[in-house]
ZAMARGU-4260 file (C-alpha; in steps of 0.2 Angstrom, whole numbers, plus 5000, padded with zeros to 4 digits):
<rodrens>
0) 4837/5341/4798 | 4848/5325/4795 | 4845/5315/4810 | 4861/5303/4805 | 4848/5285/4807
5) 4855/5279/4790 | 4859/5261/4791 | 4855/5259/4809 | 4844/5244/4814 | 4828/5249/4825
10) 4818/5237/4834 | 4802/5243/4838 | 4790/5233/4850 | 4771/5237/4845 | 4776/5240/4830
15) 4761/5235/4819 | 4750/5249/4825 | 4747/5266/4830 | 4763/5275/4838 | 4773/5260/4835
20) 4769/5260/4816 | 4771/5279/4814 | 4788/5277/4821 | 4793/5264/4808 | 4787/5276/4794
25) 4798/5289/4801 | 4814/5279/4804 | 4811/5271/4785 | 4812/5290/4780 | 4826/5293/4788
30) 4835/5276/4780 | 4834/5265/4795 | 4832/5246/4794 | 4817/5242/4804 | 4811/5226/4813
35) 4793/5226/4820 | 4788/5214/4834 | 4770/5211/4837 | 4759/5196/4846 | 4749/5197/4828
40) 4755/5189/4812 | 4740/5196/4802 | 4743/5214/4812 | 4760/5214/4804 | 4756/5209/4788
45) 4744/5224/4787 | 4757/5235/4795 | 4769/5230/4780 | 4755/5233/4767 | 4754/5250/4775
50) 4771/5254/4773 | 4774/5249/4757 | 4759/5257/4751 | 4768/5274/4755 | 4788/5267/4754
55) 4788/5254/4742 | 4807/5255/4738 | 4811/5250/4758 | 4803/5233/4757 | 4821/5225/4760
60) 4822/5237/4776 | 4808/5228/4784 | 4807/5213/4796 | 4792/5206/4805 | 4793/5196/4820
65) 4778/5189/4829 | 4781/5186/4847 | 4771/5188/4863 | 4784/5199/4874 | 4774/5193/4890
70) 4786/5178/4888 | 4805/5181/4891 | 4809/5167/4878 | 4798/5175/4864 | 4807/5192/4867
75) 4822/5182/4864 | 4818/5172/4851 | 4812/5189/4840 | 4828/5198/4845 | 4837/5183/4839
80) 4828/5184/4823 | 4828/5202/4820 | 4848/5202/4823 | 4850/5188/4810 | 4841/5198/4798
85) 4849/5217/4800 | 4863/5215/4813 | 4864/5221/4830 | 4851/5235/4837 | 4855/5251/4838
90) 4839/5259/4844 | 4825/5250/4851 | 4807/5258/4852 | 4796/5251/4865 | 4777/5254/4862
95) 4771/5235/4865 | 4756/5230/4876 | 4741/5240/4882 | 4734/5237/4901 | 4716/5235/4900
100) 4706/5252/4907 | 4694/5246/4923 | 4684/5255/4935 | 4688/5254/4953 | 4673/5244/4958
105) 4680/5231/4945 | 4697/5229/4951 | 4704/5214/4958 | 4722/5206/4961 | 4722/5198/4944
110) 4719/5215/4935 | 4734/5222/4944 | 4745/5207/4939 | 4738/5208/4921 | 4742/5225/4918
115) 4760/5225/4925 | 4762/5209/4912 | 4755/5219/4897 | 4762/5235/4899 | 4779/5234/4911
120) 4784/5216/4906 | 4781/5217/4887 | 4794/5233/4889 | 4806/5224/4901 | 4809/5209/4893
125) 4815/5214/4877 | 4826/5229/4886 | 4834/5218/4897 | 4840/5208/4882 | 4845/5224/4872
130) 4853/5236/4884 | 4866/5223/4890 | 4871/5221/4871 | 4870/5239/4868 | 4881/5240/4884
135) 4894/5229/4878 | 4897/5236/4862 | 4895/5254/4870 | 4883/5262/4861 | 4863/5262/4858
140) 4847/5271/4861 | 4831/5267/4870 | 4814/5277/4869 | 4801/5270/4879 | 4783/5275/4877
145) 4775/5277/4894 | 4758/5285/4894 | 4753/5299/4904 | 4743/5289/4917 | 4760/5285/4925
150) 4761/5303/4930 | 4743/5308/4933 | 4732/5295/4941 | 4716/5292/4933 | 4701/5282/4944
155) 4699/5270/4928 | 4717/5268/4922 | 4724/5264/4939 | 4734/5247/4935 | 4740/5255/4918
160) 4744/5269/4926 | 4753/5259/4939 | 4764/5251/4925 | 4768/5267/4916 | 4775/5274/4932
165) 4786/5259/4935 | 4792/5261/4917 | 4797/5280/4919 | 4805/5275/4935 | 4816/5261/4927
170) 4820/5271/4911 | 4828/5285/4922 | 4836/5271/4933 | 4842/5263/4918 | 4849/5280/4910
175) 4861/5284/4924 | 4867/5265/4925 | 4871/5263/4907 | 4876/5281/4903 | 4893/5277/4907
180) 4894/5263/4894 | 4887/5274/4879 | 4868/5268/4881 | 4854/5283/4882 | 4838/5278/4888
185) 4823/5291/4888 | 4804/5290/4889 | 4790/5299/4881 | 4773/5302/4890 | 4758/5305/4878
190) 4743/5310/4882 | 4727/5305/4873 | 4733/5300/4855 | 4722/5296/4840 | 4725/5277/4838
195) 4713/5263/4841 | 4716/5261/4859 | 4709/5277/4861 | 4692/5269/4857 | 4693/5257/4871
200) 4699/5272/4882 | 4685/5281/4877 | 4672/5265/4882 | 4678/5266/4899 | 4680/5284/4902
205) 4661/5287/4896 | 4656/5271/4908 | 4666/5279/4922 | 4655/5295/4922 | 4640/5289/4914
210) 4642/5298/4900 | 4642/5294/4880 | 4658/5288/4871 | 4656/5305/4861 | 4653/5316/4877
215) 4669/5309/4885 | 4679/5313/4868 | 4673/5331/4869 | 4678/5332/4887 | 4694/5324/4884
220) 4697/5336/4870 | 4692/5350/4879 | 4706/5348/4892 | 4719/5350/4879 | 4724/5369/4877
225) 4731/5365/4857 | 4712/5362/4855 | 4714/5345/4848 | 4723/5327/4852 | 4739/5321/4845
230) 4742/5312/4831 | 4754/5296/4830 | 4766/5304/4819 | 4769/5319/4831 | 4773/5307/4845
235) 4785/5297/4832 | 4794/5314/4828 | 4800/5315/4845 | 4804/5296/4845 | 4815/5299/4831
240) 4824/5314/4838 | 4827/5306/4855 | 4834/5290/4845 | 4846/5299/4834 | 4864/5306/4839
245) 4856/5324/4838 | 4849/5319/4854 | 4867/5314/4861 | 4867/5322/4877 | 4849/5319/4881
250) 4846/5304/4892 | 4835/5300/4908 | 4822/5311/4900 | 4803/5307/4904 | 4795/5319/4890
255) 4778/5324/4892 | 4767/5325/4877 | 4749/5330/4880 | 4747/5348/4873 | 4749/5355/4891
260) 4733/5347/4896 | 4743/5345/4913 | 4752/5359/4917 | 4769/5354/4927 | 4787/5357/4930
265) 4794/5341/4929
</rodrens>
């Protein structure tokens, strides 16, 4: 299927690893121009090497921008630089930041605040800038990655889950607000996906249940009817569709992708 993304400028926060990097690979294959934003310049350089190792012909289609999106000023600087290179942003994919997983007895006020800074405001600071510009132009698409913890409470991921739930709410709310201006906004809610972050999750899950990390992985996998965890590329495929004109009537949707581990109607 031609997703009609050729020549579009796609800005991906958290684009140097995991789901964000898989999205970058997919958008490049579709002929898009890609701007990757990450806190770490070294991670961005590694991502570039990975992308060019597979698709060396797309060197001029890739921009790298180091920024800490906890800061509104840093988000604005990264966006300004990306637009100077590739023009106005047609698609924004947010996959930045991860809240630290903490067992309940170790939670405190700072842990709750840190989770919102890491997972909620890293998205909001870029969304706020981009959605207004998209609204002024009368077109655009935003896809937010907001983990399943925002729908299904986990005892050792409560602050991060709260941040993800907040992201789901603003995705739906902004979709309603900006639909009349031609902007579509959706969110994808992945279950456990095989990225570097999974290792951290397993450490906390094992600590909470007093089991080994291998046993924690076995138990998590056992709960998935498909019998395996998701690959980043599988989440990215859904992102590409939602970002594309092929999904022109899809907005305000929170798409769960957990292999049916959590049977739910909505």
